[in-house]
mmCIF file as Biopython writes it, N, C-alpha, C and O atoms, coordinates in Angstrom:
data_model
#
loop_
_atom_site.group_PDB
_atom_site.id
_atom_site.type_symbol
_atom_site.label_atom_id
_atom_site.label_alt_id
_atom_site.label_comp_id
_atom_site.label_asym_id
_atom_site.label_entity_id
_atom_site.label_seq_id
_atom_site.pdbx_PDB_ins_code
_atom_site.Cartn_x
_atom_site.Cartn_y
_atom_site.Cartn_z
_atom_site.occupancy
_atom_site.B_iso_or_equiv
_atom_site.auth_seq_id
_atom_site.auth_asym_id
_atom_site.pdbx_PDB_model_num
ATOM 1   N N  . MET A ? 1  ? -33.506 -106.001 74.566 1.0 0.0 1  A 1 
ATOM 2   C CA . MET A ? 1  ? -32.392 -105.960 73.670 1.0 0.0 1  A 1 
ATOM 3   C C  . MET A ? 1  ? -30.983 -106.397 74.112 1.0 0.0 1  A 1 
ATOM 4   O O  . MET A ? 1  ? -30.422 -105.856 75.065 1.0 0.0 1  A 1 
ATOM 5   N N  . LEU A ? 2  ? -30.450 -107.346 73.425 1.0 0.0 2  A 1 
ATOM 6   C CA . LEU A ? 2  ? -29.000 -107.714 73.743 1.0 0.0 2  A 1 
ATOM 7   C C  . LEU A ? 2  ? -28.019 -107.142 72.790 1.0 0.0 2  A 1 
ATOM 8   O O  . LEU A ? 2  ? -28.298 -106.956 71.606 1.0 0.0 2  A 1 
ATOM 9   N N  . ILE A ? 3  ? -26.839 -106.859 73.329 1.0 0.0 3  A 1 
ATOM 10  C CA . ILE A ? 3  ? -25.788 -106.249 72.620 1.0 0.0 3  A 1 
ATOM 11  C C  . ILE A ? 3  ? -24.497 -107.029 72.828 1.0 0.0 3  A 1 
ATOM 12  O O  . ILE A ? 3  ? -24.192 -107.392 73.964 1.0 0.0 3  A 1 
ATOM 13  N N  . LEU A ? 4  ? -23.719 -107.302 71.768 1.0 0.0 4  A 1 
ATOM 14  C CA . LEU A ? 4  ? -22.705 -108.053 71.657 1.0 0.0 4  A 1 
ATOM 15  C C  . LEU A ? 4  ? -21.475 -107.030 71.909 1.0 0.0 4  A 1 
ATOM 16  O O  . LEU A ? 4  ? -21.321 -105.992 71.265 1.0 0.0 4  A 1 
ATOM 17  N N  . VAL A ? 5  ? -20.683 -107.449 72.872 1.0 0.0 5  A 1 
ATOM 18  C CA . VAL A ? 5  ? -19.403 -106.705 73.294 1.0 0.0 5  A 1 
ATOM 19  C C  . VAL A ? 5  ? -18.185 -107.590 73.258 1.0 0.0 5  A 1 
ATOM 20  O O  . VAL A ? 5  ? -18.186 -108.818 73.347 1.0 0.0 5  A 1 
ATOM 21  N N  . MET A ? 6  ? -17.168 -106.810 73.119 1.0 0.0 6  A 1 
ATOM 22  C CA . MET A ? 6  ? -15.831 -107.605 72.987 1.0 0.0 6  A 1 
ATOM 23  C C  . MET A ? 6  ? -14.776 -106.875 74.125 1.0 0.0 6  A 1 
ATOM 24  O O  . MET A ? 6  ? -14.518 -105.675 74.211 1.0 0.0 6  A 1 
ATOM 25  N N  . TYR A ? 7  ? -14.309 -107.873 74.879 1.0 0.0 7  A 1 
ATOM 26  C CA . TYR A ? 7  ? -13.419 -107.537 75.986 1.0 0.0 7  A 1 
ATOM 27  C C  . TYR A ? 7  ? -11.773 -107.562 75.271 1.0 0.0 7  A 1 
ATOM 28  O O  . TYR A ? 7  ? -11.478 -108.122 74.215 1.0 0.0 7  A 1 
ATOM 29  N N  . PRO A ? 8  ? -10.999 -106.922 76.019 1.0 0.0 8  A 1 
ATOM 30  C CA . PRO A ? 8  ? -9.787  -106.676 75.614 1.0 0.0 8  A 1 
ATOM 31  C C  . PRO A ? 8  ? -8.905  -107.911 75.030 1.0 0.0 8  A 1 
ATOM 32  O O  . PRO A ? 8  ? -8.092  -107.772 74.116 1.0 0.0 8  A 1 
ATOM 33  N N  . ASP A ? 9  ? -9.160  -109.034 75.632 1.0 0.0 9  A 1 
ATOM 34  C CA . ASP A ? 9  ? -8.590  -110.292 75.469 1.0 0.0 9  A 1 
ATOM 35  C C  . ASP A ? 9  ? -9.230  -111.093 74.109 1.0 0.0 9  A 1 
ATOM 36  O O  . ASP A ? 9  ? -8.877  -112.197 73.697 1.0 0.0 9  A 1 
ATOM 37  N N  . GLY A ? 10 ? -10.248 -110.230 73.553 1.0 0.0 10 A 1 
ATOM 38  C CA . GLY A ? 10 ? -10.854 -110.799 72.424 1.0 0.0 10 A 1 
ATOM 39  C C  . GLY A ? 10 ? -12.168 -111.730 72.546 1.0 0.0 10 A 1 
ATOM 40  O O  . GLY A ? 10 ? -12.846 -112.118 71.595 1.0 0.0 10 A 1 
ATOM 41  N N  . ALA A ? 11 ? -12.377 -111.993 73.835 1.0 0.0 11 A 1 
ATOM 42  C CA . ALA A ? 11 ? -13.708 -112.713 74.318 1.0 0.0 11 A 1 
ATOM 43  C C  . ALA A ? 11 ? -14.703 -111.929 74.198 1.0 0.0 11 A 1 
ATOM 44  O O  . ALA A ? 11 ? -14.556 -110.733 74.452 1.0 0.0 11 A 1 
ATOM 45  N N  . THR A ? 12 ? -15.911 -112.434 73.788 1.0 0.0 12 A 1 
ATOM 46  C CA . THR A ? 12 ? -17.010 -111.696 73.347 1.0 0.0 12 A 1 
ATOM 47  C C  . THR A ? 12 ? -18.132 -112.159 74.345 1.0 0.0 12 A 1 
ATOM 48  O O  . THR A ? 12 ? -17.978 -113.244 74.906 1.0 0.0 12 A 1 
ATOM 49  N N  . GLU A ? 13 ? -19.283 -111.384 74.608 1.0 0.0 13 A 1 
ATOM 50  C CA . GLU A ? 13 ? -20.338 -111.600 75.511 1.0 0.0 13 A 1 
ATOM 51  C C  . GLU A ? 13 ? -21.641 -110.881 74.922 1.0 0.0 13 A 1 
ATOM 52  O O  . GLU A ? 13 ? -21.490 -109.843 74.279 1.0 0.0 13 A 1 
ATOM 53  N N  . VAL A ? 14 ? -22.795 -111.363 75.110 1.0 0.0 14 A 1 
ATOM 54  C CA . VAL A ? 14 ? -23.993 -110.485 74.908 1.0 0.0 14 A 1 
ATOM 55  C C  . VAL A ? 14 ? -24.506 -110.170 76.169 1.0 0.0 14 A 1 
ATOM 56  O O  . VAL A ? 14 ? -24.741 -111.016 77.031 1.0 0.0 14 A 1 
ATOM 57  N N  . VAL A ? 15 ? -24.724 -108.685 76.321 1.0 0.0 15 A 1 
ATOM 58  C CA . VAL A ? 15 ? -25.258 -108.087 77.549 1.0 0.0 15 A 1 
ATOM 59  C C  . VAL A ? 15 ? -26.434 -107.106 77.224 1.0 0.0 15 A 1 
ATOM 60  O O  . VAL A ? 15 ? -26.592 -106.689 76.076 1.0 0.0 15 A 1 
ATOM 61  N N  . ARG A ? 16 ? -27.236 -106.755 78.231 1.0 0.0 16 A 1 
ATOM 62  C CA . ARG A ? 16 ? -28.294 -105.804 78.213 1.0 0.0 16 A 1 
ATOM 63  C C  . ARG A ? 16 ? -27.584 -104.526 78.281 1.0 0.0 16 A 1 
ATOM 64  O O  . ARG A ? 16 ? -26.415 -104.418 78.654 1.0 0.0 16 A 1 
ATOM 65  N N  . PRO A ? 17 ? -28.447 -103.424 77.852 1.0 0.0 17 A 1 
ATOM 66  C CA . PRO A ? 17 ? -28.000 -101.991 77.846 1.0 0.0 17 A 1 
ATOM 67  C C  . PRO A ? 17 ? -27.426 -101.552 79.200 1.0 0.0 17 A 1 
ATOM 68  O O  . PRO A ? 17 ? -26.342 -100.968 79.219 1.0 0.0 17 A 1 
ATOM 69  N N  . PRO A ? 18 ? -28.134 -101.816 80.395 1.0 0.0 18 A 1 
ATOM 70  C CA . PRO A ? 18 ? -27.545 -101.244 81.448 1.0 0.0 18 A 1 
ATOM 71  C C  . PRO A ? 18 ? -26.023 -101.746 81.787 1.0 0.0 18 A 1 
ATOM 72  O O  . PRO A ? 18 ? -25.144 -101.032 82.269 1.0 0.0 18 A 1 
ATOM 73  N N  . VAL A ? 19 ? -25.910 -103.032 81.457 1.0 0.0 19 A 1 
ATOM 74  C CA . VAL A ? 19 ? -24.605 -103.702 81.623 1.0 0.0 19 A 1 
ATOM 75  C C  . VAL A ? 19 ? -23.474 -103.038 80.560 1.0 0.0 19 A 1 
ATOM 76  O O  . VAL A ? 19 ? -22.302 -102.835 80.877 1.0 0.0 19 A 1 
ATOM 77  N N  . LEU A ? 20 ? -23.976 -102.778 79.414 1.0 0.0 20 A 1 
ATOM 78  C CA . LEU A ? 20 ? -23.189 -102.153 78.539 1.0 0.0 20 A 1 
ATOM 79  C C  . LEU A ? 20 ? -22.734 -100.741 78.831 1.0 0.0 20 A 1 
ATOM 80  O O  . LEU A ? 20 ? -21.654 -100.315 78.422 1.0 0.0 20 A 1 
ATOM 81  N N  . GLN A ? 21 ? -23.528 -100.072 79.501 1.0 0.0 21 A 1 
ATOM 82  C CA . GLN A ? 21 ? -23.274 -98.731  79.959 1.0 0.0 21 A 1 
ATOM 83  C C  . GLN A ? 21 ? -22.219 -98.798  81.153 1.0 0.0 21 A 1 
ATOM 84  O O  . GLN A ? 21 ? -21.414 -97.872  81.252 1.0 0.0 21 A 1 
ATOM 85  N N  . HIS A ? 22 ? -22.188 -99.824  82.039 1.0 0.0 22 A 1 
ATOM 86  C CA . HIS A ? 22 ? -21.341 -100.041 83.124 1.0 0.0 22 A 1 
ATOM 87  C C  . HIS A ? 22 ? -20.017 -100.472 82.410 1.0 0.0 22 A 1 
ATOM 88  O O  . HIS A ? 22 ? -18.967 -99.889  82.679 1.0 0.0 22 A 1 
ATOM 89  N N  . LEU A ? 23 ? -20.061 -101.423 81.561 1.0 0.0 23 A 1 
ATOM 90  C CA . LEU A ? 23 ? -18.689 -101.804 80.797 1.0 0.0 23 A 1 
ATOM 91  C C  . LEU A ? 23 ? -17.921 -100.629 80.125 1.0 0.0 23 A 1 
ATOM 92  O O  . LEU A ? 23 ? -16.699 -100.497 80.199 1.0 0.0 23 A 1 
ATOM 93  N N  . ILE A ? 24 ? -18.807 -99.745  79.426 1.0 0.0 24 A 1 
ATOM 94  C CA . ILE A ? 24 ? -18.156 -98.587  78.862 1.0 0.0 24 A 1 
ATOM 95  C C  . ILE A ? 24 ? -17.575 -97.688  79.801 1.0 0.0 24 A 1 
ATOM 96  O O  . ILE A ? 24 ? -16.439 -97.251  79.615 1.0 0.0 24 A 1 
ATOM 97  N N  . THR A ? 25 ? -18.291 -97.358  80.843 1.0 0.0 25 A 1 
ATOM 98  C CA . THR A ? 25 ? -17.876 -96.530  81.968 1.0 0.0 25 A 1 
ATOM 99  C C  . THR A ? 25 ? -16.747 -96.939  82.717 1.0 0.0 25 A 1 
ATOM 100 O O  . THR A ? 25 ? -15.955 -96.102  83.150 1.0 0.0 25 A 1 
ATOM 101 N N  . THR A ? 26 ? -16.608 -98.125  82.904 1.0 0.0 26 A 1 
ATOM 102 C CA . THR A ? 26 ? -15.315 -98.782  83.630 1.0 0.0 26 A 1 
ATOM 103 C C  . THR A ? 26 ? -14.238 -99.220  82.686 1.0 0.0 26 A 1 
ATOM 104 O O  . THR A ? 26 ? -13.219 -99.819  83.031 1.0 0.0 26 A 1 
ATOM 105 N N  . GLN A ? 27 ? -14.558 -98.862  81.438 1.0 0.0 27 A 1 
ATOM 106 C CA . GLN A ? 27 ? -13.466 -99.302  80.421 1.0 0.0 27 A 1 
ATOM 107 C C  . GLN A ? 27 ? -13.023 -100.697 80.360 1.0 0.0 27 A 1 
ATOM 108 O O  . GLN A ? 27 ? -11.885 -101.095 80.111 1.0 0.0 27 A 1 
ATOM 109 N N  . SER A ? 28 ? -14.084 -101.399 80.624 1.0 0.0 28 A 1 
ATOM 110 C CA . SER A ? 28 ? -13.868 -102.973 80.396 1.0 0.0 28 A 1 
ATOM 111 C C  . SER A ? 28 ? -13.964 -103.664 79.224 1.0 0.0 28 A 1 
ATOM 112 O O  . SER A ? 28 ? -13.577 -104.830 79.142 1.0 0.0 28 A 1 
ATOM 113 N N  . ILE A ? 29 ? -14.571 -102.900 78.055 1.0 0.0 29 A 1 
ATOM 114 C CA . ILE A ? 29 ? -14.478 -103.505 76.772 1.0 0.0 29 A 1 
ATOM 115 C C  . ILE A ? 29 ? -13.798 -102.662 75.836 1.0 0.0 29 A 1 
ATOM 116 O O  . ILE A ? 29 ? -13.487 -101.517 76.163 1.0 0.0 29 A 1 
ATOM 117 N N  . ILE A ? 30 ? -13.534 -103.132 74.676 1.0 0.0 30 A 1 
ATOM 118 C CA . ILE A ? 30 ? -12.823 -102.300 73.627 1.0 0.0 30 A 1 
ATOM 119 C C  . ILE A ? 30 ? -13.864 -102.014 72.516 1.0 0.0 30 A 1 
ATOM 120 O O  . ILE A ? 30 ? -13.651 -101.081 71.742 1.0 0.0 30 A 1 
ATOM 121 N N  . LYS A ? 31 ? -14.984 -102.776 72.399 1.0 0.0 31 A 1 
ATOM 122 C CA . LYS A ? 31 ? -15.963 -102.416 71.342 1.0 0.0 31 A 1 
ATOM 123 C C  . LYS A ? 31 ? -17.181 -103.092 71.444 1.0 0.0 31 A 1 
ATOM 124 O O  . LYS A ? 31 ? -17.214 -104.206 71.967 1.0 0.0 31 A 1 
ATOM 125 N N  . PHE A ? 32 ? -18.219 -102.535 70.995 1.0 0.0 32 A 1 
ATOM 126 C CA . PHE A ? 32 ? -19.616 -103.194 71.042 1.0 0.0 32 A 1 
ATOM 127 C C  . PHE A ? 32 ? -20.172 -103.125 69.562 1.0 0.0 32 A 1 
ATOM 128 O O  . PHE A ? 32 ? -19.751 -102.350 68.703 1.0 0.0 32 A 1 
ATOM 129 N N  . ARG A ? 33 ? -21.127 -104.002 69.406 1.0 0.0 33 A 1 
ATOM 130 C CA . ARG A ? 33 ? -21.587 -104.203 67.952 1.0 0.0 33 A 1 
ATOM 131 C C  . ARG A ? 33 ? -23.080 -103.290 68.004 1.0 0.0 33 A 1 
ATOM 132 O O  . ARG A ? 33 ? -23.948 -103.431 68.866 1.0 0.0 33 A 1 
ATOM 133 N N  . ARG A ? 34 ? -23.122 -102.400 66.934 1.0 0.0 34 A 1 
ATOM 134 C CA . ARG A ? 34 ? -24.261 -101.591 66.665 1.0 0.0 34 A 1 
ATOM 135 C C  . ARG A ? 34 ? -24.814 -102.110 65.402 1.0 0.0 34 A 1 
ATOM 136 O O  . ARG A ? 34 ? -24.204 -102.989 64.794 1.0 0.0 34 A 1 
ATOM 137 N N  . GLU A ? 35 ? -26.001 -101.596 64.934 1.0 0.0 35 A 1 
ATOM 138 C CA . GLU A ? 35 ? -26.569 -102.018 63.757 1.0 0.0 35 A 1 
ATOM 139 C C  . GLU A ? 35 ? -25.754 -101.815 62.575 1.0 0.0 35 A 1 
ATOM 140 O O  . GLU A ? 35 ? -25.806 -102.502 61.555 1.0 0.0 35 A 1 
ATOM 141 N N  . SER A ? 36 ? -24.908 -100.703 62.813 1.0 0.0 36 A 1 
ATOM 142 C CA . SER A ? 36 ? -24.107 -100.075 61.583 1.0 0.0 36 A 1 
ATOM 143 C C  . SER A ? 36 ? -22.587 -100.942 61.527 1.0 0.0 36 A 1 
ATOM 144 O O  . SER A ? 36 ? -21.814 -100.976 60.570 1.0 0.0 36 A 1 
ATOM 145 N N  . GLY A ? 37 ? -22.452 -101.522 62.669 1.0 0.0 37 A 1 
ATOM 146 C CA . GLY A ? 37 ? -21.217 -102.241 62.727 1.0 0.0 37 A 1 
ATOM 147 C C  . GLY A ? 37 ? -20.440 -101.913 64.142 1.0 0.0 37 A 1 
ATOM 148 O O  . GLY A ? 37 ? -21.028 -101.268 65.010 1.0 0.0 37 A 1 
ATOM 149 N N  . TRP A ? 38 ? -19.272 -102.321 64.311 1.0 0.0 38 A 1 
ATOM 150 C CA . TRP A ? 38 ? -18.553 -102.437 65.725 1.0 0.0 38 A 1 
ATOM 151 C C  . TRP A ? 38 ? -18.324 -100.785 65.962 1.0 0.0 38 A 1 
ATOM 152 O O  . TRP A ? 38 ? -17.905 -100.021 65.092 1.0 0.0 38 A 1 
ATOM 153 N N  . ALA A ? 39 ? -18.654 -100.448 67.184 1.0 0.0 39 A 1 
ATOM 154 C CA . ALA A ? 39 ? -18.425 -99.168  67.730 1.0 0.0 39 A 1 
ATOM 155 C C  . ALA A ? 39 ? -17.187 -99.300  68.726 1.0 0.0 39 A 1 
ATOM 156 O O  . ALA A ? 39 ? -17.274 -99.997  69.737 1.0 0.0 39 A 1 
ATOM 157 N N  . VAL A ? 40 ? -16.178 -98.687  68.436 1.0 0.0 40 A 1 
ATOM 158 C CA . VAL A ? 40 ? -14.921 -98.852  69.247 1.0 0.0 40 A 1 
ATOM 159 C C  . VAL A ? 40 ? -14.741 -97.718  70.340 1.0 0.0 40 A 1 
ATOM 160 O O  . VAL A ? 40 ? -14.693 -96.520  70.058 1.0 0.0 40 A 1 
ATOM 161 N N  . VAL A ? 41 ? -14.646 -98.239  71.624 1.0 0.0 41 A 1 
ATOM 162 C CA . VAL A ? 41 ? -14.777 -97.517  72.668 1.0 0.0 41 A 1 
ATOM 163 C C  . VAL A ? 41 ? -13.404 -96.470  72.721 1.0 0.0 41 A 1 
ATOM 164 O O  . VAL A ? 41 ? -12.244 -96.862  72.592 1.0 0.0 41 A 1 
ATOM 165 N N  . GLY A ? 42 ? -13.801 -95.133  72.929 1.0 0.0 42 A 1 
ATOM 166 C CA . GLY A ? 42 ? -12.583 -94.230  72.887 1.0 0.0 42 A 1 
ATOM 167 C C  . GLY A ? 42 ? -12.309 -93.629  71.417 1.0 0.0 42 A 1 
ATOM 168 O O  . GLY A ? 42 ? -11.545 -92.685  71.216 1.0 0.0 42 A 1 
ATOM 169 N N  . VAL A ? 43 ? -12.979 -94.252  70.495 1.0 0.0 43 A 1 
ATOM 170 C CA . VAL A ? 43 ? -12.740 -93.859  69.101 1.0 0.0 43 A 1 
ATOM 171 C C  . VAL A ? 43 ? -14.053 -93.268  68.468 1.0 0.0 43 A 1 
ATOM 172 O O  . VAL A ? 43 ? -14.112 -92.150  67.958 1.0 0.0 43 A 1 
ATOM 173 N N  . ASP A ? 44 ? -14.963 -94.043  68.553 1.0 0.0 44 A 1 
ATOM 174 C CA . ASP A ? 44 ? -16.302 -93.839  67.965 1.0 0.0 44 A 1 
ATOM 175 C C  . ASP A ? 44 ? -17.093 -92.891  68.979 1.0 0.0 44 A 1 
ATOM 176 O O  . ASP A ? 44 ? -16.883 -92.868  70.192 1.0 0.0 44 A 1 
ATOM 177 N N  . PRO A ? 45 ? -18.134 -92.031  68.232 1.0 0.0 45 A 1 
ATOM 178 C CA . PRO A ? 45 ? -18.719 -91.206  69.252 1.0 0.0 45 A 1 
ATOM 179 C C  . PRO A ? 45 ? -19.695 -92.213  69.952 1.0 0.0 45 A 1 
ATOM 180 O O  . PRO A ? 45 ? -20.234 -93.157  69.373 1.0 0.0 45 A 1 
ATOM 181 N N  . LEU A ? 46 ? -19.853 -91.887  71.278 1.0 0.0 46 A 1 
ATOM 182 C CA . LEU A ? 46 ? -20.861 -92.653  72.277 1.0 0.0 46 A 1 
ATOM 183 C C  . LEU A ? 46 ? -21.691 -91.593  72.823 1.0 0.0 46 A 1 
ATOM 184 O O  . LEU A ? 46 ? -21.339 -90.427  73.004 1.0 0.0 46 A 1 
ATOM 185 N N  . ARG A ? 47 ? -22.906 -92.142  73.086 1.0 0.0 47 A 1 
ATOM 186 C CA . ARG A ? 47 ? -23.908 -91.456  73.747 1.0 0.0 47 A 1 
ATOM 187 C C  . ARG A ? 47 ? -23.499 -91.366  75.339 1.0 0.0 47 A 1 
ATOM 188 O O  . ARG A ? 47 ? -23.060 -92.377  75.888 1.0 0.0 47 A 1 
ATOM 189 N N  . GLY A ? 48 ? -23.636 -90.269  75.992 1.0 0.0 48 A 1 
ATOM 190 C CA . GLY A ? 48 ? -23.449 -90.516  77.365 1.0 0.0 48 A 1 
ATOM 191 C C  . GLY A ? 48 ? -24.667 -90.417  78.218 1.0 0.0 48 A 1 
ATOM 192 O O  . GLY A ? 48 ? -25.736 -90.044  77.735 1.0 0.0 48 A 1 
ATOM 193 N N  . PRO A ? 49 ? -24.533 -90.748  79.505 1.0 0.0 49 A 1 
ATOM 194 C CA . PRO A ? 49 ? -25.907 -90.694  80.232 1.0 0.0 49 A 1 
ATOM 195 C C  . PRO A ? 49 ? -26.371 -89.348  80.326 1.0 0.0 49 A 1 
ATOM 196 O O  . PRO A ? 49 ? -25.611 -88.433  80.645 1.0 0.0 49 A 1 
ATOM 197 N N  . ARG A ? 50 ? -27.755 -89.154  80.027 1.0 0.0 50 A 1 
ATOM 198 C CA . ARG A ? 50 ? -28.387 -87.924  80.064 1.0 0.0 50 A 1 
ATOM 199 C C  . ARG A ? 50 ? -28.327 -87.245  81.447 1.0 0.0 50 A 1 
ATOM 200 O O  . ARG A ? 50 ? -28.769 -87.905  82.388 1.0 0.0 50 A 1 
ATOM 201 N N  . ARG A ? 51 ? -27.895 -86.155  81.667 1.0 0.0 51 A 1 
ATOM 202 C CA . ARG A ? 51 ? -27.855 -85.459  83.020 1.0 0.0 51 A 1 
ATOM 203 C C  . ARG A ? 51 ? -29.238 -84.823  83.602 1.0 0.0 51 A 1 
ATOM 204 O O  . ARG A ? 51 ? -29.514 -84.670  84.791 1.0 0.0 51 A 1 
ATOM 205 N N  . GLU A ? 52 ? -30.035 -84.491  82.476 1.0 0.0 52 A 1 
ATOM 206 C CA . GLU A ? 52 ? -31.372 -83.855  82.854 1.0 0.0 52 A 1 
ATOM 207 C C  . GLU A ? 52 ? -32.258 -84.236  81.839 1.0 0.0 52 A 1 
ATOM 208 O O  . GLU A ? 52 ? -31.823 -84.486  80.715 1.0 0.0 52 A 1 
ATOM 209 N N  . PRO A ? 53 ? -33.595 -84.320  82.138 1.0 0.0 53 A 1 
ATOM 210 C CA . PRO A ? 53 ? -34.529 -84.752  81.427 1.0 0.0 53 A 1 
ATOM 211 C C  . PRO A ? 53 ? -34.772 -84.001  79.935 1.0 0.0 53 A 1 
ATOM 212 O O  . PRO A ? 53 ? -34.900 -82.783  80.061 1.0 0.0 53 A 1 
ATOM 213 N N  . TYR A ? 54 ? -34.845 -84.402  78.802 1.0 0.0 54 A 1 
ATOM 214 C CA . TYR A ? 54 ? -35.192 -83.570  77.754 1.0 0.0 54 A 1 
ATOM 215 C C  . TYR A ? 54 ? -36.392 -82.751  77.816 1.0 0.0 54 A 1 
ATOM 216 O O  . TYR A ? 54 ? -37.408 -83.388  78.095 1.0 0.0 54 A 1 
ATOM 217 N N  . ARG A ? 55 ? -36.538 -81.478  77.624 1.0 0.0 55 A 1 
ATOM 218 C CA . ARG A ? 55 ? -37.672 -80.617  77.768 1.0 0.0 55 A 1 
ATOM 219 C C  . ARG A ? 55 ? -38.202 -80.195  76.501 1.0 0.0 55 A 1 
ATOM 220 O O  . ARG A ? 55 ? -39.251 -79.551  76.472 1.0 0.0 55 A 1 
ATOM 221 N N  . GLY A ? 56 ? -37.590 -80.491  75.464 1.0 0.0 56 A 1 
ATOM 222 C CA . GLY A ? 56 ? -38.306 -80.110  74.106 1.0 0.0 56 A 1 
ATOM 223 C C  . GLY A ? 56 ? -39.457 -80.877  73.669 1.0 0.0 56 A 1 
ATOM 224 O O  . GLY A ? 56 ? -39.934 -81.766  74.375 1.0 0.0 56 A 1 
ATOM 225 N N  . GLU A ? 57 ? -39.986 -80.523  72.367 1.0 0.0 57 A 1 
ATOM 226 C CA . GLU A ? 57 ? -41.117 -81.247  71.944 1.0 0.0 57 A 1 
ATOM 227 C C  . GLU A ? 57 ? -40.807 -82.654  71.620 1.0 0.0 57 A 1 
ATOM 228 O O  . GLU A ? 57 ? -39.734 -83.038  71.154 1.0 0.0 57 A 1 
ATOM 229 N N  . ASP A ? 58 ? -41.880 -83.432  71.917 1.0 0.0 58 A 1 
ATOM 230 C CA . ASP A ? 58 ? -41.622 -84.987  71.603 1.0 0.0 58 A 1 
ATOM 231 C C  . ASP A ? 58 ? -42.344 -85.148  70.113 1.0 0.0 58 A 1 
ATOM 232 O O  . ASP A ? 58 ? -43.556 -85.100  69.900 1.0 0.0 58 A 1 
ATOM 233 N N  . ARG A ? 59 ? -41.336 -85.342  69.184 1.0 0.0 59 A 1 
ATOM 234 C CA . ARG A ? 59 ? -41.652 -85.634  67.849 1.0 0.0 59 A 1 
ATOM 235 C C  . ARG A ? 59 ? -41.711 -87.117  67.377 1.0 0.0 59 A 1 
ATOM 236 O O  . ARG A ? 59 ? -41.882 -87.395  66.190 1.0 0.0 59 A 1 
ATOM 237 N N  . ARG A ? 60 ? -41.578 -87.972  68.261 1.0 0.0 60 A 1 
ATOM 238 C CA . ARG A ? 60 ? -41.543 -89.529  67.978 1.0 0.0 60 A 1 
ATOM 239 C C  . ARG A ? 60 ? -42.858 -89.826  67.517 1.0 0.0 60 A 1 
ATOM 240 O O  . ARG A ? 60 ? -43.833 -89.498  68.193 1.0 0.0 60 A 1 
ATOM 241 N N  . GLY A ? 61 ? -42.978 -90.446  66.375 1.0 0.0 61 A 1 
ATOM 242 C CA . GLY A ? 61 ? -44.380 -90.814  65.784 1.0 0.0 61 A 1 
ATOM 243 C C  . GLY A ? 61 ? -45.161 -89.781  65.164 1.0 0.0 61 A 1 
ATOM 244 O O  . GLY A ? 61 ? -46.298 -90.023  64.760 1.0 0.0 61 A 1 
ATOM 245 N N  . ARG A ? 62 ? -44.580 -88.536  65.049 1.0 0.0 62 A 1 
ATOM 246 C CA . ARG A ? 62 ? -45.222 -87.570  64.289 1.0 0.0 62 A 1 
ATOM 247 C C  . ARG A ? 62 ? -44.960 -87.688  62.757 1.0 0.0 62 A 1 
ATOM 248 O O  . ARG A ? 62 ? -43.842 -88.006  62.353 1.0 0.0 62 A 1 
ATOM 249 N N  . ILE A ? 63 ? -45.869 -87.462  62.005 1.0 0.0 63 A 1 
ATOM 250 C CA . ILE A ? 63 ? -45.775 -87.661  60.487 1.0 0.0 63 A 1 
ATOM 251 C C  . ILE A ? 63 ? -45.450 -86.235  59.942 1.0 0.0 63 A 1 
ATOM 252 O O  . ILE A ? 63 ? -46.082 -85.212  60.207 1.0 0.0 63 A 1 
ATOM 253 N N  . MET A ? 64 ? -44.366 -86.341  59.143 1.0 0.0 64 A 1 
ATOM 254 C CA . MET A ? 64 ? -43.847 -84.993  58.723 1.0 0.0 64 A 1 
ATOM 255 C C  . MET A ? 64 ? -44.462 -84.982  57.250 1.0 0.0 64 A 1 
ATOM 256 O O  . MET A ? 64 ? -44.443 -85.994  56.549 1.0 0.0 64 A 1 
ATOM 257 N N  . ILE A ? 65 ? -44.941 -83.923  56.881 1.0 0.0 65 A 1 
ATOM 258 C CA . ILE A ? 65 ? -45.286 -83.691  55.518 1.0 0.0 65 A 1 
ATOM 259 C C  . ILE A ? 65 ? -44.581 -82.499  55.005 1.0 0.0 65 A 1 
ATOM 260 O O  . ILE A ? 65 ? -44.538 -81.450  55.648 1.0 0.0 65 A 1 
ATOM 261 N N  . HIS A ? 66 ? -43.967 -82.674  53.720 1.0 0.0 66 A 1 
ATOM 262 C CA . HIS A ? 66 ? -43.287 -81.606  53.110 1.0 0.0 66 A 1 
ATOM 263 C C  . HIS A ? 66 ? -43.909 -81.112  51.857 1.0 0.0 66 A 1 
ATOM 264 O O  . HIS A ? 66 ? -43.396 -80.178  51.240 1.0 0.0 66 A 1 
#
């Protein structure tokens, strides 16, 4: 997956997720493109790196019937 990022000078580039994380951490970009639109670093909520593995039930792919 490739993600469009924008630097403070307005230049854009397409990067892979590990590079995106580095750019966010080092405050090298001002925003990046999500499916829902631009996410502004320092303004929009961002996921941080997970500190410990998730220990809950894995619900991905499970069919929910109501």
